[in-house]
Backbone bond lengths (Angstrom), bond angles and torsions (degrees), N, CA, C in turn:
res aa  C-N    CA-C-N  psi(-1)  N-CA   C-N-CA  omega(-1)  CA-C   N-CA-C  phi
1 M - - - 1.444 - - 1.520 108.57 -
2 D 1.312 116.09 129.84 1.457 118.56 179.48 1.531 110.60 -89.88
3 M 1.295 115.72 171.67 1.460 121.35 -174.28 1.526 112.14 -68.10
4 N 1.343 118.17 -29.41 1.462 120.70 179.54 1.523 111.62 -67.36
5 T 1.304 117.40 -25.38 1.459 121.35 177.14 1.514 110.96 -87.31
6 L 1.307 117.53 -36.22 1.457 122.39 -174.22 1.528 113.35 -80.94
7 L 1.321 118.46 -32.83 1.457 121.79 -175.62 1.530 113.98 -61.49
8 P 1.343 120.57 -44.05 1.472 118.56 176.75 1.532 112.89 -61.37
9 I 1.317 117.78 -35.99 1.464 120.73 178.90 1.525 110.10 -66.79
10 I 1.323 117.08 -39.27 1.466 120.58 177.82 1.526 110.05 -63.62
11 I 1.329 117.45 -42.81 1.468 121.77 177.88 1.526 110.15 -61.85
12 Q 1.335 117.68 -42.59 1.462 121.84 179.83 1.519 111.35 -63.81
13 V 1.322 117.15 -42.25 1.467 120.82 179.43 1.527 110.19 -65.20
14 I 1.318 117.71 -45.41 1.466 121.02 -178.32 1.524 111.14 -63.85
15 T 1.331 117.40 -46.95 1.464 119.29 179.46 1.524 111.04 -68.57
16 G 1.314 117.70 -31.57 1.465 120.29 175.50 1.516 112.14 -65.24
17 V 1.321 116.79 -41.45 1.466 120.85 177.24 1.522 110.15 -64.65
18 I 1.326 117.81 -39.54 1.464 121.10 177.34 1.528 110.39 -62.62
19 G 1.329 117.06 -44.65 1.461 120.66 177.72 1.517 111.89 -64.24
20 G 1.324 117.53 -39.87 1.455 121.58 177.91 1.515 112.43 -65.40
21 Q 1.319 116.86 -40.13 1.457 120.59 177.85 1.526 111.16 -66.59
22 A 1.328 116.96 -37.67 1.470 120.22 179.52 1.527 110.84 -64.88
23 V 1.325 116.54 -43.59 1.464 119.49 178.66 1.519 110.22 -68.91
24 G 1.319 117.61 -38.89 1.456 120.79 178.20 1.517 112.24 -62.18
25 A 1.322 116.61 -35.78 1.466 120.32 177.19 1.522 111.26 -72.56
26 A 1.333 116.29 -33.21 1.464 120.08 -179.43 1.524 111.68 -75.60
27 L 1.314 117.56 -33.15 1.463 121.74 -179.31 1.520 109.39 -97.21
28 K 1.295 116.68 76.96 1.469 120.67 -178.58 1.528 111.66 -68.06
29 T 1.348 118.05 -23.94 1.465 120.17 -177.26 1.525 112.19 -73.18
30 A 1.314 117.24 -25.78 1.460 120.32 179.37 1.527 108.86 -78.69
31 A 1.306 115.82 121.98 1.467 120.80 -177.73 1.515 109.31 -83.49
32 M 1.327 116.37 79.34 1.459 121.30 179.75 1.515 109.07 -110.38
33 G 1.313 115.73 137.89 1.449 120.57 174.36 1.517 110.25 -83.41
34 Q 1.314 116.43 172.40 1.461 121.19 -179.98 1.523 112.03 -62.75
35 L 1.326 116.95 -40.09 1.460 119.73 -178.68 1.526 111.14 -62.61
36 T 1.319 116.66 -39.67 1.465 120.65 178.58 1.516 111.12 -63.36
37 K 1.335 116.96 -43.36 1.466 120.38 179.32 1.519 111.54 -67.24
38 I 1.318 116.71 -39.43 1.468 120.00 -178.97 1.526 111.06 -68.00
39 L 1.329 116.79 -48.06 1.470 119.58 -178.93 1.518 111.70 -67.33
40 G 1.331 116.94 -42.77 1.462 119.84 177.88 1.514 111.59 -61.96
41 G 1.323 116.79 -42.15 1.460 120.51 178.19 1.508 113.19 -65.87
42 A 1.321 116.94 -41.20 1.470 120.65 -178.86 1.524 111.43 -66.05
43 V 1.329 116.20 -47.83 1.472 119.81 -179.68 1.525 110.10 -66.64
44 G 1.327 116.66 -42.81 1.460 120.36 177.89 1.513 112.74 -64.87
45 G 1.319 117.30 -33.29 1.466 120.82 178.71 1.512 112.64 -64.40
46 V 1.311 116.30 -45.13 1.469 119.70 179.19 1.527 110.05 -68.21
47 G 1.342 116.32 -42.88 1.468 119.75 179.50 1.519 112.34 -66.57
48 G 1.331 116.68 -42.30 1.460 120.00 179.92 1.520 112.57 -64.66
49 A 1.312 116.65 -38.67 1.465 119.86 177.91 1.526 110.89 -67.52
50 A 1.323 116.93 -36.53 1.466 119.97 178.34 1.523 110.70 -67.30
51 I 1.336 116.27 -41.87 1.469 119.76 179.33 1.519 110.53 -66.61
52 L 1.333 117.38 -45.69 1.462 120.26 179.20 1.523 110.99 -62.87
53 G 1.321 116.92 -38.09 1.465 120.22 178.23 1.511 112.30 -63.47
54 S 1.328 117.35 -38.98 1.461 119.25 178.82 1.530 111.16 -72.54
55 L 1.333 117.33 -32.87 1.469 119.98 177.52 1.524 111.89 -70.58
56 L 1.327 116.99 -34.25 1.459 120.83 179.71 1.524 113.27 -85.13
57 G 1.314 116.62 -0.11 1.452 119.99 179.58 1.509 113.56 90.93
58 G 1.320 117.44 8.01 1.460 120.77 179.86 1.514 112.48 -74.01
59 G 1.326 117.79 -16.24 1.455 120.87 -179.05 1.512 112.98 -69.57
60 A 1.349 116.82 -23.14 1.451 120.22 -177.86 1.527 112.55 -83.27
61 V 1.313 116.80 -14.04 1.458 121.40 -178.29 1.529 108.98 -87.42
62 D 1.317 116.17 133.57 1.454 120.54 176.70 1.521 108.65 -70.20
63 P 1.356 118.93 121.47 1.464 120.37 -177.58 1.525 113.37 -60.42
64 A 1.324 117.34 -34.72 1.463 119.74 179.94 1.529 110.79 -67.28
65 A 1.316 116.59 -39.62 1.464 119.98 178.99 1.528 110.88 -69.33
66 A 1.321 116.42 -39.00 1.466 119.80 178.85 1.520 110.73 -67.02
67 A 1.323 116.93 -39.43 1.461 120.65 179.37 1.526 110.94 -67.44
68 A 1.321 116.25 -37.20 1.463 119.38 178.65 1.523 110.86 -69.03
69 A 1.327 116.72 -35.57 1.459 120.24 -178.71 1.526 111.53 -71.71
70 T 1.315 116.79 -39.21 1.462 120.70 -179.26 1.514 108.34 -127.33
71 S 1.288 116.32 85.82 1.459 119.58 -177.05 1.517 110.17 -84.65
72 G 1.322 115.10 158.57 1.454 120.72 176.80 1.514 112.49 102.97
73 L 1.314 114.79 -172.07 1.460 122.05 -176.57 1.523 112.25 -70.29
74 G 1.309 118.20 -28.15 1.461 121.55 -177.83 1.509 113.43 -61.06
75 S 1.322 118.06 -33.39 1.461 120.27 179.98 1.513 111.56 -72.63
76 A 1.329 118.52 -26.35 1.457 121.40 179.67 1.521 111.55 -83.11
77 L 1.329 117.07 -26.13 1.459 121.12 -179.37 1.525 109.98 -92.24
78 N 1.333 115.96 71.83 1.452 119.94 178.61 1.521 110.13 -122.33
79 L 1.307 116.53 175.19 1.460 122.58 -176.19 1.521 111.81 -58.45
80 Q 1.304 116.11 -42.27 1.466 120.84 -178.00 1.520 111.38 -60.37
81 N 1.299 118.44 -46.39 1.457 121.57 -176.59 1.520 113.03 -74.08
82 I 1.313 117.72 -41.13 1.463 120.50 -175.08 1.527 111.67 -78.97
83 V 1.320 116.92 -56.71 1.468 120.47 -177.34 1.529 110.63 -70.15
84 G 1.317 116.75 -42.82 1.468 119.71 178.39 1.514 111.85 -63.92
85 G 1.324 116.52 -39.27 1.459 120.13 178.90 1.521 112.43 -67.11
86 A 1.322 117.01 -48.08 1.466 120.29 -179.56 1.523 111.33 -66.71
87 G 1.323 116.38 -42.90 1.467 119.93 179.73 1.520 112.41 -66.27
88 G 1.323 116.06 -44.62 1.461 119.63 179.12 1.520 112.34 -64.47
89 G 1.318 116.46 -40.21 1.466 120.47 177.64 1.519 111.87 -64.75
90 A 1.329 115.90 -40.80 1.467 120.13 179.00 1.521 111.32 -66.93
91 I 1.322 117.12 -43.50 1.466 120.75 -178.16 1.520 111.26 -66.03
92 L 1.323 117.36 -47.38 1.466 119.17 -178.79 1.525 111.24 -65.94
93 T 1.312 118.04 -38.27 1.461 120.52 177.98 1.528 110.68 -65.84
94 A 1.329 117.20 -38.43 1.464 120.44 177.25 1.526 110.84 -64.98
95 I 1.321 117.41 -39.77 1.466 120.76 177.89 1.526 110.33 -64.60
96 I 1.324 116.43 -44.62 1.466 120.29 178.76 1.521 110.12 -62.18
97 G 1.331 117.70 -41.87 1.456 121.51 178.46 1.526 111.97 -63.15
98 A 1.330 116.92 -40.92 1.456 120.01 178.85 1.526 111.80 -65.98
99 V 1.334 116.12 -40.10 1.466 120.00 178.65 1.526 110.50 -66.82
100 M 1.331 117.04 -43.44 1.459 120.06 179.26 1.527 111.05 -65.49
101 N 1.337 116.85 -36.25 1.463 120.24 178.52 1.522 110.78 -69.11
102 A 1.330 117.23 -37.53 1.470 119.97 178.04 1.527 111.42 -69.34
103 M 1.320 117.56 -34.77 1.458 120.93 178.89 1.514 111.66 -71.50
104 K 1.327 116.72 -25.66 1.457 121.55 -178.68 1.528 111.63 -72.32
105 K 1.323 117.14 -26.74 1.474 121.32 -176.10 1.486 112.98 -77.74
């Protein structure tokens, strides 16, 4: 795997973890540990970016061709990776927190 393929995934994971941590801090009632917030945010970040990319029409673009056309860090720092990653991480972490809170009762 080359860096042009791996860098967007790294951005999605990082922004997903940030979104998961933000929701975890906001939902103090949900008894979630750090590992739960990190894993939920990371998985949600990659999934959220993939969903947002398909909704915005990014799914039709060949990733290898897009990476070749715009090489470097700038191609990884786009709306799909940042907003989709943070939003997906926040949403999945909130769902996990709600499920864990419901199971606790």
